TORKOL-4160 file (C-alpha; in steps of 0.2 Angstrom, whole numbers, padded with zeros to 4 digits, m for minus):
374
<pt num="1" X="m0067" Y="m0510" Z="m0432"/>
<pt num="2" X="m0083" Y="m0500" Z="m0434"/>
<pt num="3" X="m0097" Y="m0503" Z="m0421"/>
<pt num="4" X="m0112" Y="m0513" Z="m0426"/>
<pt num="5" X="m0127" Y="m0505" Z="m0434"/>
<pt num="6" X="m0141" Y="m0499" Z="m0422"/>
<pt num="7" X="m0153" Y="m0512" Z="m0428"/>
<pt num="8" X="m0142" Y="m0525" Z="m0423"/>
<pt num="9" X="m0136" Y="m0519" Z="m0407"/>
<pt num="10" X="m0155" Y="m0518" Z="m0401"/>
<pt num="11" X="m0159" Y="m0530" Z="m0387"/>
<pt num="12" X="m0176" Y="m0526" Z="m0384"/>
<pt num="13" X="m0187" Y="m0522" Z="m0399"/>
<pt num="14" X="m0205" Y="m0515" Z="m0400"/>
<pt num="15" X="m0213" Y="m0521" Z="m0418"/>
<pt num="16" X="m0229" Y="m0512" Z="m0424"/>
<pt num="17" X="m0239" Y="m0519" Z="m0438"/>
<pt num="18" X="m0252" Y="m0510" Z="m0447"/>
<pt num="19" X="m0270" Y="m0514" Z="m0451"/>
<pt num="20" X="m0266" Y="m0515" Z="m0470"/>
<pt num="21" X="m0253" Y="m0530" Z="m0467"/>
<pt num="22" X="m0262" Y="m0538" Z="m0453"/>
<pt num="23" X="m0278" Y="m0541" Z="m0463"/>
<pt num="24" X="m0272" Y="m0541" Z="m0480"/>
<pt num="25" X="m0278" Y="m0524" Z="m0485"/>
<pt num="26" X="m0295" Y="m0526" Z="m0477"/>
<pt num="27" X="m0299" Y="m0543" Z="m0484"/>
<pt num="28" X="m0298" Y="m0552" Z="m0468"/>
<pt num="29" X="m0283" Y="m0559" Z="m0456"/>
<pt num="30" X="m0268" Y="m0564" Z="m0466"/>
<pt num="31" X="m0263" Y="m0579" Z="m0455"/>
<pt num="32" X="m0249" Y="m0583" Z="m0467"/>
<pt num="33" X="m0241" Y="m0567" Z="m0464"/>
<pt num="34" X="m0245" Y="m0568" Z="m0445"/>
<pt num="35" X="m0236" Y="m0585" Z="m0446"/>
<pt num="36" X="m0220" Y="m0578" Z="m0455"/>
<pt num="37" X="m0219" Y="m0563" Z="m0443"/>
<pt num="38" X="m0220" Y="m0576" Z="m0427"/>
<pt num="39" X="m0206" Y="m0586" Z="m0435"/>
<pt num="40" X="m0196" Y="m0570" Z="m0436"/>
<pt num="41" X="m0200" Y="m0565" Z="m0418"/>
<pt num="42" X="m0195" Y="m0584" Z="m0412"/>
<pt num="43" X="m0178" Y="m0582" Z="m0422"/>
<pt num="44" X="m0175" Y="m0564" Z="m0414"/>
<pt num="45" X="m0179" Y="m0574" Z="m0397"/>
<pt num="46" X="m0167" Y="m0587" Z="m0401"/>
<pt num="47" X="m0153" Y="m0574" Z="m0402"/>
<pt num="48" X="m0156" Y="m0568" Z="m0384"/>
<pt num="49" X="m0167" Y="m0552" Z="m0389"/>
<pt num="50" X="m0185" Y="m0546" Z="m0383"/>
<pt num="51" X="m0199" Y="m0542" Z="m0394"/>
<pt num="52" X="m0215" Y="m0533" Z="m0390"/>
<pt num="53" X="m0228" Y="m0532" Z="m0403"/>
<pt num="54" X="m0240" Y="m0519" Z="m0405"/>
<pt num="55" X="m0253" Y="m0525" Z="m0418"/>
<pt num="56" X="m0266" Y="m0515" Z="m0426"/>
<pt num="57" X="m0281" Y="m0525" Z="m0435"/>
<pt num="58" X="m0295" Y="m0526" Z="m0423"/>
<pt num="59" X="m0307" Y="m0514" Z="m0430"/>
<pt num="60" X="m0302" Y="m0519" Z="m0449"/>
<pt num="61" X="m0305" Y="m0537" Z="m0444"/>
<pt num="62" X="m0321" Y="m0532" Z="m0436"/>
<pt num="63" X="m0326" Y="m0524" Z="m0452"/>
<pt num="64" X="m0323" Y="m0538" Z="m0462"/>
<pt num="65" X="m0332" Y="m0550" Z="m0451"/>
<pt num="66" X="m0347" Y="m0538" Z="m0451"/>
<pt num="67" X="m0346" Y="m0536" Z="m0470"/>
<pt num="68" X="m0343" Y="m0517" Z="m0470"/>
<pt num="69" X="m0333" Y="m0511" Z="m0484"/>
<pt num="70" X="m0329" Y="m0493" Z="m0477"/>
<pt num="71" X="m0323" Y="m0488" Z="m0459"/>
<pt num="72" X="m0338" Y="m0481" Z="m0450"/>
<pt num="73" X="m0339" Y="m0464" Z="m0443"/>
<pt num="74" X="m0350" Y="m0467" Z="m0428"/>
<pt num="75" X="m0340" Y="m0470" Z="m0412"/>
<pt num="76" X="m0352" Y="m0484" Z="m0406"/>
<pt num="77" X="m0350" Y="m0493" Z="m0423"/>
<pt num="78" X="m0331" Y="m0493" Z="m0422"/>
<pt num="79" X="m0332" Y="m0498" Z="m0404"/>
<pt num="80" X="m0344" Y="m0513" Z="m0410"/>
<pt num="81" X="m0331" Y="m0517" Z="m0424"/>
<pt num="82" X="m0316" Y="m0517" Z="m0412"/>
<pt num="83" X="m0326" Y="m0528" Z="m0401"/>
<pt num="84" X="m0329" Y="m0541" Z="m0413"/>
<pt num="85" X="m0312" Y="m0540" Z="m0422"/>
<pt num="86" X="m0301" Y="m0540" Z="m0406"/>
<pt num="87" X="m0308" Y="m0560" Z="m0403"/>
<pt num="88" X="m0302" Y="m0564" Z="m0421"/>
<pt num="89" X="m0285" Y="m0555" Z="m0419"/>
<pt num="90" X="m0280" Y="m0562" Z="m0402"/>
<pt num="91" X="m0283" Y="m0581" Z="m0408"/>
<pt num="92" X="m0273" Y="m0578" Z="m0424"/>
<pt num="93" X="m0258" Y="m0572" Z="m0414"/>
<pt num="94" X="m0261" Y="m0586" Z="m0401"/>
<pt num="95" X="m0262" Y="m0600" Z="m0414"/>
<pt num="96" X="m0247" Y="m0594" Z="m0426"/>
<pt num="97" X="m0235" Y="m0591" Z="m0410"/>
<pt num="98" X="m0241" Y="m0608" Z="m0401"/>
<pt num="99" X="m0237" Y="m0618" Z="m0417"/>
<pt num="100" X="m0219" Y="m0612" Z="m0413"/>
<pt num="101" X="m0219" Y="m0616" Z="m0395"/>
<pt num="102" X="m0220" Y="m0597" Z="m0391"/>
<pt num="103" X="m0234" Y="m0590" Z="m0378"/>
<pt num="104" X="m0242" Y="m0574" Z="m0381"/>
<pt num="105" X="m0252" Y="m0562" Z="m0370"/>
<pt num="106" X="m0266" Y="m0551" Z="m0376"/>
<pt num="107" X="m0262" Y="m0533" Z="m0368"/>
<pt num="108" X="m0275" Y="m0519" Z="m0371"/>
<pt num="109" X="m0269" Y="m0501" Z="m0366"/>
<pt num="110" X="m0275" Y="m0483" Z="m0369"/>
<pt num="111" X="m0265" Y="m0468" Z="m0368"/>
<pt num="112" X="m0272" Y="m0463" Z="m0351"/>
<pt num="113" X="m0264" Y="m0480" Z="m0345"/>
<pt num="114" X="m0247" Y="m0472" Z="m0348"/>
<pt num="115" X="m0250" Y="m0455" Z="m0344"/>
<pt num="116" X="m0256" Y="m0459" Z="m0325"/>
<pt num="117" X="m0241" Y="m0463" Z="m0315"/>
<pt num="118" X="m0249" Y="m0477" Z="m0304"/>
<pt num="119" X="m0256" Y="m0486" Z="m0321"/>
<pt num="120" X="m0239" Y="m0482" Z="m0330"/>
<pt num="121" X="m0229" Y="m0491" Z="m0317"/>
<pt num="122" X="m0243" Y="m0506" Z="m0317"/>
<pt num="123" X="m0241" Y="m0508" Z="m0335"/>
<pt num="124" X="m0223" Y="m0507" Z="m0336"/>
<pt num="125" X="m0222" Y="m0520" Z="m0323"/>
<pt num="126" X="m0233" Y="m0532" Z="m0332"/>
<pt num="127" X="m0225" Y="m0530" Z="m0348"/>
<pt num="128" X="m0207" Y="m0533" Z="m0341"/>
<pt num="129" X="m0214" Y="m0548" Z="m0330"/>
<pt num="130" X="m0221" Y="m0555" Z="m0346"/>
<pt num="131" X="m0203" Y="m0553" Z="m0356"/>
<pt num="132" X="m0195" Y="m0562" Z="m0340"/>
<pt num="133" X="m0206" Y="m0575" Z="m0342"/>
<pt num="134" X="m0202" Y="m0578" Z="m0360"/>
<pt num="135" X="m0220" Y="m0573" Z="m0365"/>
<pt num="136" X="m0223" Y="m0562" Z="m0382"/>
<pt num="137" X="m0234" Y="m0547" Z="m0377"/>
<pt num="138" X="m0247" Y="m0543" Z="m0390"/>
<pt num="139" X="m0252" Y="m0525" Z="m0387"/>
<pt num="140" X="m0266" Y="m0515" Z="m0395"/>
<pt num="141" X="m0277" Y="m0499" Z="m0391"/>
<pt num="142" X="m0292" Y="m0504" Z="m0380"/>
<pt num="143" X="m0303" Y="m0497" Z="m0394"/>
<pt num="144" X="m0319" Y="m0506" Z="m0387"/>
<pt num="145" X="m0321" Y="m0493" Z="m0372"/>
<pt num="146" X="m0309" Y="m0478" Z="m0376"/>
<pt num="147" X="m0317" Y="m0467" Z="m0387"/>
<pt num="148" X="m0305" Y="m0453" Z="m0389"/>
<pt num="149" X="m0292" Y="m0465" Z="m0395"/>
<pt num="150" X="m0302" Y="m0471" Z="m0409"/>
<pt num="151" X="m0306" Y="m0454" Z="m0414"/>
<pt num="152" X="m0289" Y="m0448" Z="m0413"/>
<pt num="153" X="m0277" Y="m0461" Z="m0409"/>
<pt num="154" X="m0266" Y="m0472" Z="m0419"/>
<pt num="155" X="m0255" Y="m0489" Z="m0415"/>
<pt num="156" X="m0240" Y="m0479" Z="m0421"/>
<pt num="157" X="m0241" Y="m0467" Z="m0407"/>
<pt num="158" X="m0245" Y="m0482" Z="m0395"/>
<pt num="159" X="m0228" Y="m0491" Z="m0401"/>
<pt num="160" X="m0219" Y="m0476" Z="m0397"/>
<pt num="161" X="m0227" Y="m0475" Z="m0379"/>
<pt num="162" X="m0223" Y="m0494" Z="m0376"/>
<pt num="163" X="m0206" Y="m0491" Z="m0382"/>
<pt num="164" X="m0204" Y="m0477" Z="m0370"/>
<pt num="165" X="m0213" Y="m0487" Z="m0358"/>
<pt num="166" X="m0201" Y="m0503" Z="m0357"/>
<pt num="167" X="m0185" Y="m0493" Z="m0362"/>
<pt num="168" X="m0183" Y="m0503" Z="m0379"/>
<pt num="169" X="m0169" Y="m0500" Z="m0390"/>
<pt num="170" X="m0178" Y="m0499" Z="m0406"/>
<pt num="171" X="m0195" Y="m0497" Z="m0413"/>
<pt num="172" X="m0198" Y="m0505" Z="m0429"/>
<pt num="173" X="m0215" Y="m0500" Z="m0438"/>
<pt num="174" X="m0221" Y="m0511" Z="m0452"/>
<pt num="175" X="m0231" Y="m0504" Z="m0465"/>
<pt num="176" X="m0236" Y="m0506" Z="m0483"/>
<pt num="177" X="m0224" Y="m0495" Z="m0489"/>
<pt num="178" X="m0204" Y="m0497" Z="m0491"/>
<pt num="179" X="m0201" Y="m0483" Z="m0480"/>
<pt num="180" X="m0200" Y="m0464" Z="m0480"/>
<pt num="181" X="m0198" Y="m0455" Z="m0496"/>
<pt num="182" X="m0197" Y="m0437" Z="m0499"/>
<pt num="183" X="m0214" Y="m0437" Z="m0508"/>
<pt num="184" X="m0228" Y="m0450" Z="m0509"/>
<pt num="185" X="m0221" Y="m0463" Z="m0519"/>
<pt num="186" X="m0239" Y="m0469" Z="m0524"/>
<pt num="187" X="m0241" Y="m0452" Z="m0533"/>
<pt num="188" X="m0223" Y="m0447" Z="m0537"/>
<pt num="189" X="m0215" Y="m0462" Z="m0547"/>
<pt num="190" X="m0197" Y="m0454" Z="m0544"/>
<pt num="191" X="m0198" Y="m0451" Z="m0524"/>
<pt num="192" X="m0182" Y="m0455" Z="m0516"/>
<pt num="193" X="m0181" Y="m0467" Z="m0501"/>
<pt num="194" X="m0174" Y="m0459" Z="m0486"/>
<pt num="195" X="m0163" Y="m0471" Z="m0479"/>
<pt num="196" X="m0156" Y="m0464" Z="m0463"/>
<pt num="197" X="m0160" Y="m0447" Z="m0454"/>
<pt num="198" X="m0162" Y="m0440" Z="m0437"/>
<pt num="199" X="m0178" Y="m0442" Z="m0428"/>
<pt num="200" X="m0186" Y="m0425" Z="m0425"/>
<pt num="201" X="m0178" Y="m0416" Z="m0441"/>
<pt num="202" X="m0193" Y="m0405" Z="m0447"/>
<pt num="203" X="m0189" Y="m0409" Z="m0465"/>
<pt num="204" X="m0197" Y="m0426" Z="m0461"/>
<pt num="205" X="m0213" Y="m0420" Z="m0457"/>
<pt num="206" X="m0214" Y="m0411" Z="m0473"/>
<pt num="207" X="m0211" Y="m0426" Z="m0483"/>
<pt num="208" X="m0222" Y="m0437" Z="m0474"/>
<pt num="209" X="m0239" Y="m0426" Z="m0477"/>
<pt num="210" X="m0255" Y="m0436" Z="m0482"/>
<pt num="211" X="m0268" Y="m0448" Z="m0475"/>
<pt num="212" X="m0266" Y="m0467" Z="m0471"/>
<pt num="213" X="m0277" Y="m0480" Z="m0481"/>
<pt num="214" X="m0296" Y="m0483" Z="m0479"/>
<pt num="215" X="m0293" Y="m0498" Z="m0468"/>
<pt num="216" X="m0280" Y="m0490" Z="m0456"/>
<pt num="217" X="m0278" Y="m0473" Z="m0446"/>
<pt num="218" X="m0261" Y="m0468" Z="m0448"/>
<pt num="219" X="m0252" Y="m0461" Z="m0462"/>
<pt num="220" X="m0233" Y="m0459" Z="m0464"/>
<pt num="221" X="m0234" Y="m0442" Z="m0454"/>
<pt num="222" X="m0240" Y="m0453" Z="m0439"/>
<pt num="223" X="m0224" Y="m0464" Z="m0441"/>
<pt num="224" X="m0213" Y="m0449" Z="m0442"/>
<pt num="225" X="m0221" Y="m0441" Z="m0427"/>
<pt num="226" X="m0220" Y="m0458" Z="m0417"/>
<pt num="227" X="m0202" Y="m0459" Z="m0420"/>
<pt num="228" X="m0199" Y="m0442" Z="m0413"/>
<pt num="229" X="m0207" Y="m0447" Z="m0399"/>
<pt num="230" X="m0198" Y="m0464" Z="m0396"/>
<pt num="231" X="m0181" Y="m0454" Z="m0398"/>
<pt num="232" X="m0187" Y="m0443" Z="m0381"/>
<pt num="233" X="m0181" Y="m0461" Z="m0373"/>
<pt num="234" X="m0166" Y="m0464" Z="m0383"/>
<pt num="235" X="m0174" Y="m0477" Z="m0395"/>
<pt num="236" X="m0171" Y="m0476" Z="m0413"/>
<pt num="237" X="m0185" Y="m0482" Z="m0425"/>
<pt num="238" X="m0185" Y="m0491" Z="m0442"/>
<pt num="239" X="m0199" Y="m0489" Z="m0455"/>
<pt num="240" X="m0200" Y="m0504" Z="m0466"/>
<pt num="241" X="m0212" Y="m0514" Z="m0477"/>
<pt num="242" X="m0219" Y="m0528" Z="m0468"/>
<pt num="243" X="m0221" Y="m0539" Z="m0485"/>
<pt num="244" X="m0201" Y="m0538" Z="m0486"/>
<pt num="245" X="m0195" Y="m0556" Z="m0484"/>
<pt num="246" X="m0188" Y="m0560" Z="m0466"/>
<pt num="247" X="m0187" Y="m0541" Z="m0463"/>
<pt num="248" X="m0185" Y="m0542" Z="m0444"/>
<pt num="249" X="m0171" Y="m0556" Z="m0444"/>
<pt num="250" X="m0162" Y="m0546" Z="m0458"/>
<pt num="251" X="m0163" Y="m0530" Z="m0449"/>
<pt num="252" X="m0157" Y="m0539" Z="m0433"/>
<pt num="253" X="m0143" Y="m0545" Z="m0444"/>
<pt num="254" X="m0137" Y="m0528" Z="m0447"/>
<pt num="255" X="m0144" Y="m0525" Z="m0465"/>
<pt num="256" X="m0151" Y="m0509" Z="m0469"/>
<pt num="257" X="m0169" Y="m0509" Z="m0474"/>
<pt num="258" X="m0182" Y="m0496" Z="m0475"/>
<pt num="259" X="m0178" Y="m0478" Z="m0466"/>
<pt num="260" X="m0168" Y="m0477" Z="m0449"/>
<pt num="261" X="m0172" Y="m0462" Z="m0439"/>
<pt num="262" X="m0161" Y="m0461" Z="m0426"/>
<pt num="263" X="m0161" Y="m0454" Z="m0408"/>
<pt num="264" X="m0149" Y="m0440" Z="m0404"/>
<pt num="265" X="m0146" Y="m0445" Z="m0384"/>
<pt num="266" X="m0142" Y="m0463" Z="m0377"/>
<pt num="267" X="m0157" Y="m0472" Z="m0370"/>
<pt num="268" X="m0151" Y="m0470" Z="m0351"/>
<pt num="269" X="m0147" Y="m0452" Z="m0352"/>
<pt num="270" X="m0163" Y="m0448" Z="m0360"/>
<pt num="271" X="m0173" Y="m0457" Z="m0347"/>
<pt num="272" X="m0163" Y="m0450" Z="m0332"/>
<pt num="273" X="m0165" Y="m0433" Z="m0339"/>
<pt num="274" X="m0185" Y="m0436" Z="m0341"/>
<pt num="275" X="m0185" Y="m0440" Z="m0322"/>
<pt num="276" X="m0174" Y="m0427" Z="m0315"/>
<pt num="277" X="m0182" Y="m0413" Z="m0326"/>
<pt num="278" X="m0199" Y="m0415" Z="m0329"/>
<pt num="279" X="m0207" Y="m0422" Z="m0315"/>
<pt num="280" X="m0211" Y="m0412" Z="m0299"/>
<pt num="281" X="m0210" Y="m0422" Z="m0282"/>
<pt num="282" X="m0225" Y="m0425" Z="m0271"/>
<pt num="283" X="m0215" Y="m0429" Z="m0256"/>
<pt num="284" X="m0199" Y="m0436" Z="m0248"/>
<pt num="285" X="m0191" Y="m0450" Z="m0239"/>
<pt num="286" X="m0176" Y="m0447" Z="m0227"/>
<pt num="287" X="m0164" Y="m0462" Z="m0230"/>
<pt num="288" X="m0150" Y="m0468" Z="m0219"/>
<pt num="289" X="m0132" Y="m0468" Z="m0223"/>
<pt num="290" X="m0132" Y="m0486" Z="m0228"/>
<pt num="291" X="m0146" Y="m0482" Z="m0241"/>
<pt num="292" X="m0137" Y="m0467" Z="m0247"/>
<pt num="293" X="m0122" Y="m0477" Z="m0252"/>
<pt num="294" X="m0132" Y="m0491" Z="m0260"/>
<pt num="295" X="m0139" Y="m0478" Z="m0271"/>
<pt num="296" X="m0125" Y="m0467" Z="m0275"/>
<pt num="297" X="m0110" Y="m0480" Z="m0276"/>
<pt num="298" X="m0118" Y="m0497" Z="m0279"/>
<pt num="299" X="m0132" Y="m0493" Z="m0291"/>
<pt num="300" X="m0144" Y="m0501" Z="m0280"/>
<pt num="301" X="m0163" Y="m0499" Z="m0279"/>
<pt num="302" X="m0171" Y="m0490" Z="m0263"/>
<pt num="303" X="m0177" Y="m0503" Z="m0251"/>
<pt num="304" X="m0189" Y="m0500" Z="m0237"/>
<pt num="305" X="m0176" Y="m0505" Z="m0224"/>
<pt num="306" X="m0166" Y="m0489" Z="m0227"/>
<pt num="307" X="m0180" Y="m0477" Z="m0226"/>
<pt num="308" X="m0179" Y="m0469" Z="m0209"/>
<pt num="309" X="m0194" Y="m0456" Z="m0211"/>
<pt num="310" X="m0208" Y="m0453" Z="m0224"/>
<pt num="311" X="m0214" Y="m0435" Z="m0227"/>
<pt num="312" X="m0229" Y="m0429" Z="m0237"/>
<pt num="313" X="m0244" Y="m0437" Z="m0245"/>
<pt num="314" X="m0240" Y="m0446" Z="m0262"/>
<pt num="315" X="m0248" Y="m0461" Z="m0271"/>
<pt num="316" X="m0240" Y="m0476" Z="m0280"/>
<pt num="317" X="m0232" Y="m0468" Z="m0296"/>
<pt num="318" X="m0229" Y="m0451" Z="m0289"/>
<pt num="319" X="m0212" Y="m0445" Z="m0289"/>
<pt num="320" X="m0203" Y="m0443" Z="m0272"/>
<pt num="321" X="m0187" Y="m0436" Z="m0266"/>
<pt num="322" X="m0174" Y="m0445" Z="m0257"/>
<pt num="323" X="m0164" Y="m0436" Z="m0245"/>
<pt num="324" X="m0151" Y="m0439" Z="m0232"/>
<pt num="325" X="m0150" Y="m0436" Z="m0214"/>
<pt num="326" X="m0144" Y="m0417" Z="m0217"/>
<pt num="327" X="m0160" Y="m0415" Z="m0229"/>
<pt num="328" X="m0149" Y="m0415" Z="m0245"/>
<pt num="329" X="m0158" Y="m0423" Z="m0260"/>
<pt num="330" X="m0148" Y="m0437" Z="m0267"/>
<pt num="331" X="m0161" Y="m0445" Z="m0278"/>
<pt num="332" X="m0178" Y="m0445" Z="m0284"/>
<pt num="333" X="m0189" Y="m0457" Z="m0293"/>
<pt num="334" X="m0207" Y="m0466" Z="m0295"/>
<pt num="335" X="m0212" Y="m0474" Z="m0278"/>
<pt num="336" X="m0220" Y="m0491" Z="m0278"/>
<pt num="337" X="m0230" Y="m0488" Z="m0262"/>
<pt num="338" X="m0241" Y="m0474" Z="m0256"/>
<pt num="339" X="m0235" Y="m0463" Z="m0241"/>
<pt num="340" X="m0247" Y="m0472" Z="m0229"/>
<pt num="341" X="m0240" Y="m0489" Z="m0234"/>
<pt num="342" X="m0221" Y="m0482" Z="m0235"/>
<pt num="343" X="m0224" Y="m0476" Z="m0216"/>
<pt num="344" X="m0229" Y="m0494" Z="m0211"/>
<pt num="345" X="m0215" Y="m0504" Z="m0220"/>
<pt num="346" X="m0201" Y="m0491" Z="m0216"/>
<pt num="347" X="m0186" Y="m0499" Z="m0208"/>
<pt num="348" X="m0193" Y="m0516" Z="m0212"/>
<pt num="349" X="m0184" Y="m0529" Z="m0223"/>
<pt num="350" X="m0194" Y="m0532" Z="m0240"/>
<pt num="351" X="m0198" Y="m0549" Z="m0233"/>
<pt num="352" X="m0210" Y="m0542" Z="m0221"/>
<pt num="353" X="m0219" Y="m0530" Z="m0234"/>
<pt num="354" X="m0233" Y="m0544" Z="m0238"/>
<pt num="355" X="m0236" Y="m0548" Z="m0220"/>
<pt num="356" X="m0238" Y="m0529" Z="m0213"/>
<pt num="357" X="m0248" Y="m0523" Z="m0229"/>
<pt num="358" X="m0257" Y="m0540" Z="m0233"/>
<pt num="359" X="m0250" Y="m0538" Z="m0252"/>
<pt num="360" X="m0234" Y="m0534" Z="m0261"/>
<pt num="361" X="m0231" Y="m0522" Z="m0276"/>
<pt num="362" X="m0213" Y="m0525" Z="m0276"/>
<pt num="363" X="m0199" Y="m0528" Z="m0265"/>
<pt num="364" X="m0192" Y="m0511" Z="m0269"/>
<pt num="365" X="m0198" Y="m0494" Z="m0262"/>
<pt num="366" X="m0190" Y="m0485" Z="m0278"/>
<pt num="367" X="m0183" Y="m0497" Z="m0292"/>
<pt num="368" X="m0167" Y="m0492" Z="m0298"/>
<pt num="369" X="m0174" Y="m0491" Z="m0316"/>
<pt num="370" X="m0185" Y="m0478" Z="m0310"/>
<pt num="371" X="m0173" Y="m0468" Z="m0300"/>
<pt num="372" X="m0160" Y="m0454" Z="m0304"/>
<pt num="373" X="m0147" Y="m0448" Z="m0294"/>
<pt num="374" X="m0145" Y="m0431" Z="m0290"/>
């Protein structure tokens, strides 16, 4: 018996919806379409799957509300359009999901939030907590205040970054095209749909040349590059038409729709490789034999009570080495507390953290998801 398709196996999915779909090609927010996607997300939730939405459309909705027919070039006008449009976008999602008994949360991110390690941990913790609470995060770039992301960014890239952030299994990019073709189907009637390929295949970038619509920023090339980025954390990507009936539900059922771009390494392997190979340590903590055993043999997180000594100066989100009594590095990971805070809570149970520090970020010094054994 063959294994289930990648789309069906995914338990955590990031769905990116483009501006043309959300705003009905710039004519205003398409509440009927948003309601249909909400229904599909509800169906996936009923199957035990977690879904995060990355939604474009704030600038496009703002343009419509302001009566602008062409996307402006001035940054302050783009920021103004985003500010106006974000109000309507959030209200539309809240209304459509609320009608189905689902709660939503607006999360505005910038690429900088995912580059700075402390902000990375904060964003990750917030999104995972929302999922645990049964809330559907609706994520967008914070275009109102971030000038460089308006000028250069796109939500395809943000979708890939969120996929990396929450270790999603699958990124689904919904667009107004059927998928990736070997030529632009709007210009070449006989263009062939690429049904499956490896993310990162250089031929895909050749196929995907060309800009997006007058409403959105991203074209097919940005989607191919987003799939390449998502694959770095082991996630595959589907590029499909958002107007396809029940597209999300059918994908979850294993149906082949659009273009599937597969990752070459498993999700866990990719994340551990990233932690092990690409991050330099800013300090170290000496841990006792019990903590060594918990990390190496039980798959546990590192708790403050297992820390004997804290060396170096580091901040929340920095990478620290975990060494045993003989100085051998047994693990490294992203730390939840600064070096000064770690010294205060070392050798103490997690229940004492709030009393000692006056606050608590996490009960773990390093969570097992952010830790790699060496």
